[in-house]
C-alpha positions in Angstrom: 69.4 -8.0 13.3 73.0 -8.8 14.3 73.5 -12.5 13.7 76.2 -15.2 14.1 75.5 -17.8 11.5 76.4 -21.6 11.9 76.1 -24.1 9.2 77.9 -26.1 6.6 76.2 -27.6 3.6 74.1 -26.5 0.8 71.1 -26.4 2.9 72.6 -24.0 5.2 74.2 -21.7 2.5 70.7 -21.1 1.2 69.5 -19.8 4.5 72.6 -17.5 4.8 71.9 -16.1 1.3 68.3 -15.5 2.5 69.3 -13.7 5.6 71.8 -11.5 3.6 69.0 -10.7 1.1 66.8 -9.7 3.9 69.2 -7.1 5.2 70.4 -8.9 8.3 73.9 -8.1 9.6 75.9 -11.2 9.6 78.6 -10.6 12.3 80.4 -14.0 11.8 79.8 -17.3 9.9 80.9 -20.5 11.6 81.3 -23.6 9.6 83.2 -26.8 9.6 86.9 -26.9 8.6 87.7 -27.6 5.0 87.5 -31.5 4.2 89.9 -33.7 2.0 88.3 -34.9 -1.2 89.2 -37.8 -3.6 92.3 -39.5 -3.8 94.4 -36.3 -3.9 93.1 -35.3 -0.6 92.6 -31.8 -1.8 90.9 -29.7 0.8 87.4 -28.4 -0.2 85.5 -25.6 1.4 82.0 -26.1 2.6 79.2 -24.4 0.6 78.6 -22.0 3.6 82.3 -21.0 3.4 82.1 -20.4 -0.2 79.0 -18.2 0.4 80.8 -16.3 3.3 83.8 -15.6 1.0 81.7 -14.4 -1.6 80.1 -11.7 0.7 83.5 -10.9 2.5 81.9 -12.1 5.8 84.0 -12.9 8.8 84.7 -16.6 9.0 85.5 -19.0 11.8 86.3 -22.8 11.3 86.7 -24.5 14.7 87.7 -28.0 14.7 85.9 -28.4 18.1 83.4 -25.6 18.8 83.3 -26.7 22.5 86.8 -25.8 23.2 87.4 -22.8 25.6 89.1 -20.8 22.8 86.5 -21.5 20.3 83.7 -20.3 22.7 85.6 -17.1 23.6 86.2 -16.2 20.1 82.4 -16.6 19.4 81.6 -14.7 22.7 83.7 -11.7 21.6 81.4 -11.1 18.5 78.4 -8.9 19.4 75.1 -10.6 18.2 71.5 -10.6 18.9 70.8 -14.2 18.1 72.7 -17.3 16.7 71.2 -19.0 13.6 72.2 -22.7 13.1 71.3 -24.9 10.2 73.1 -28.3 9.7 76.2 -27.1 11.3 77.5 -30.7 12.1 78.9 -30.1 15.7 76.8 -30.0 18.9 76.8 -26.7 20.8 77.4 -26.6 24.5 75.1 -25.0 26.9 77.6 -22.3 27.4 77.4 -21.3 23.6 73.6 -21.5 23.6 73.5 -19.0 26.6 75.5 -16.5 24.8 73.0 -14.6 22.4 70.4 -12.5 24.1 67.6 -13.8 22.0 68.9 -17.4 21.9 70.0 -19.9 19.3 67.5 -20.5 16.4 67.9 -23.7 14.6 66.3 -24.5 11.1 65.2 -28.2 11.1 63.9 -29.9 8.1 61.0 -31.6 9.5 57.7 -30.7 11.2 58.7 -31.4 14.8 58.4 -33.1 17.1 58.5 -35.8 14.4 61.7 -36.8 12.7 64.3 -35.4 15.1 67.8 -36.1 14.3 70.1 -36.5 11.1 68.1 -37.8 8.4 64.6 -36.2 8.5 64.3 -35.6 4.7 65.0 -39.3 3.9 63.0 -40.6 6.6 59.6 -38.8 5.7 59.9 -40.3 2.1 60.7 -43.8 3.5 57.8 -43.8 6.0 55.5 -42.6 3.3 54.5 -39.2 4.8 52.2 -37.0 2.7 53.7 -33.6 3.9 56.8 -32.3 5.7 58.4 -28.8 6.3 60.6 -26.6 8.0 60.6 -26.0 11.9 62.5 -23.0 13.3 63.2 -23.9 17.0 64.8 -22.5 20.1 67.8 -24.6 20.7 68.2 -26.3 23.9 70.7 -29.0 25.4 68.8 -31.9 23.6 68.8 -33.0 20.0 66.1 -31.1 18.2 63.9 -31.0 21.5 63.6 -27.2 22.0 60.5 -25.1 21.7 59.1 -24.7 18.3 58.8 -21.2 17.1 57.7 -21.0 13.4 56.6 -23.8 10.8 56.3 -23.9 7.1 54.8 -26.9 5.4 55.3 -28.5 1.9 53.5 -31.7 0.4 55.5 -34.7 -0.6 54.8 -35.7 -4.0 54.6 -39.3 -5.2 57.9 -38.6 -7.5 59.8 -36.8 -4.8 63.3 -38.0 -4.1 65.6 -37.1 -1.2 67.3 -34.7 -3.7 64.1 -33.1 -4.9 62.6 -32.7 -1.4 65.9 -31.5 -0.1 66.0 -28.7 -2.6 62.5 -27.7 -1.7 63.2 -27.6 2.0 66.5 -25.8 1.4 64.6 -22.8 -0.2 61.8 -23.2 2.4 64.4 -23.0 5.3 65.6 -19.6 4.1 62.0 -18.2 3.8 61.1 -19.6 7.2 64.0 -18.1 9.1 63.5 -14.7 7.4 59.9 -14.9 8.4 60.6 -16.1 12.0 63.2 -13.3 12.6 60.8 -10.6 11.5 58.4 -11.9 14.0 61.1 -12.2 16.7 62.0 -8.6 16.4 58.2 -7.7 16.7 57.9 -9.8 19.9 55.3 -12.1 18.1 56.9 -15.5 18.1 55.1 -17.7 20.7 57.3 -20.7 21.9 55.5 -24.0 21.7 56.7 -27.1 23.7 57.2 -30.2 21.7 54.9 -33.1 22.9 57.4 -36.1 23.6 54.6 -38.7 22.9 54.4 -37.5 19.2 58.1 -37.5 18.8 60.2 -39.8 16.5 63.9 -40.0 15.6 65.6 -40.0 12.3 68.8 -41.7 12.8 71.9 -41.4 10.5 71.6 -43.3 7.0 74.0 -45.8 6.1 74.8 -47.6 3.0 73.5 -50.9 4.1 69.9 -49.6 4.4 69.9 -49.4 0.5 69.7 -53.1 0.0 66.4 -54.0 -1.6 64.4 -56.7 -0.1 61.9 -57.7 -3.0 59.9 -59.6 -0.5 58.6 -56.2 0.7 55.6 -54.4 -0.9 56.4 -52.7 -4.2 55.3 -49.3 -2.7 57.8 -49.7 0.2 60.6 -50.4 -2.2 59.7 -47.4 -4.4 60.0 -45.3 -1.1 63.5 -46.8 -0.5 64.6 -46.1 -4.0 63.3 -42.4 -3.7 64.4 -41.8 -0.2 68.0 -42.9 -0.9 68.4 -41.1 -4.2 71.2 -39.8 -4.7 73.0 -41.1 -1.7 73.5 -43.8 -0.6 71.2 -45.4 -3.2 69.0 -48.5 -3.4 70.6 -51.5 -4.9 70.4 -55.2 -5.5 72.4 -57.6 -7.6 72.3 -59.1 -11.1 74.4 -61.9 -12.3 76.7 -61.3 -9.4 77.2 -57.7 -10.1 75.6 -54.8 -8.0 72.7 -53.2 -9.6 71.5 -49.7 -8.5 67.8 -48.8 -9.1 67.4 -45.0 -9.5 63.8 -44.8 -10.7 60.9 -47.2 -10.5 57.1 -47.1 -10.2 55.0 -49.6 -8.1 52.3 -51.4 -10.0 49.4 -53.0 -8.1 48.7 -56.7 -8.2 45.5 -55.9 -10.4 47.8 -55.1 -13.4 50.2 -57.9 -12.9 48.2 -60.5 -15.0 49.6 -58.8 -18.1 53.1 -60.2 -17.2 54.5 -63.5 -18.1 54.7 -65.9 -15.3 52.7 -63.9 -12.9 51.1 -67.0 -11.3 54.4 -68.5 -10.5 56.3 -65.4 -9.7 58.9 -65.2 -7.0 60.0 -61.9 -5.4 62.9 -60.6 -7.3 61.9 -62.3 -10.5 62.0 -60.4 -13.8 58.4 -60.8 -15.1 58.7 -58.6 -18.2 61.2 -56.8 -20.3 60.0 -54.3 -23.0 62.0 -51.6 -24.8 61.5 -48.9 -22.0 61.2 -51.0 -18.7 62.0 -54.0 -16.7 59.3 -55.2 -14.4 60.1 -57.2 -11.3 57.9 -59.2 -8.9 57.9 -58.1 -5.2 56.0 -59.4 -2.1 53.1 -57.5 -3.0 52.7 -55.8 -6.4 55.3 -55.4 -8.9 58.3 -52.6 -9.6 58.6 -51.3 -12.9 62.1 -49.9 -13.4 62.9 -47.0 -15.5 66.4 -46.1 -14.7 69.3 -48.3 -13.3 73.1 -48.7 -13.0 75.1 -51.9 -13.3 78.3 -52.0 -11.4 81.2 -50.3 -13.3 78.7 -48.6 -15.7 77.0 -45.3 -15.8 73.6 -44.5 -14.5 71.1 -44.7 -17.4 67.6 -45.1 -18.6 66.3 -48.7 -18.8 66.0 -48.2 -22.6 69.7 -47.4 -22.9 70.6 -50.1 -20.5 68.9 -52.8 -22.4 70.7 -51.9 -25.5 74.0 -53.5 -23.8 72.4 -55.9 -21.3 70.1 -58.6 -22.4 67.7 -59.3 -19.5 64.9 -61.9 -19.9 61.9 -62.9 -17.9 62.5 -65.5 -15.4 65.9 -64.1 -14.4 66.3 -63.2 -10.8 67.5 -60.1 -9.0 69.0 -60.1 -5.6 70.4 -63.6 -5.7 
């Protein structure tokens, strides 16, 4: 099929590579303008741009895709369908109406749940057992169009945002190739989204990462995994920020092995051994395996304890 592809990050670049491998004709790649990075402000191309250049594909980087001149540049390129994946700008109805077969979006959740900007993080934060990819026909709403094709994947207890993102990135490429094959055969059946089953995944901010040790250890573990690697879950230790990168919730039934369990307070260090630090929470305990003190590198708890002497009774988050 003749395709105009719109996307920006790694998630989208994987889908573009899958379309190319499947033999589709990419008539144009639309991605965000290069962004300044670091103190030097050096302009860095998006992963989708890098992929497009590697394959010598026509490239368009509009500052505002809704502007009339941008719309006309897109309209001038003959295509059967537009494929969109994490592009980063909202498409106007004028653009949505251009391709004969519509605009297909690759969304990283099982719609209608988790519409919006942070579906991968939110399924971990909410304790979902599975997620997946939905290929949908775009409309004027935010992830509200008819569902066309789905692929599912289980969420493992050790999954982080990063690991789940990478699984869904590959799954998204597979899903769009399979969906387009069905579209060519006239076998895609649109399914309306049920509004009563919908939920919204809003933008993630750094403030969300602050750990409340008064919560259940299971909830804190989800926070740590859902915000790894960005923006990360954090607390404080002796007045300095302490990021927690990997931890395991421990039920209360196992807490009696820890010193001071009967008088524990949320955030209190209960046990320090060679490999872990165990902290009290509102329900259960959190056993920490990887962390990072402000100004230091991310490291295993074992290595961390070689340079920092934590002792039972000390508090985190105060």
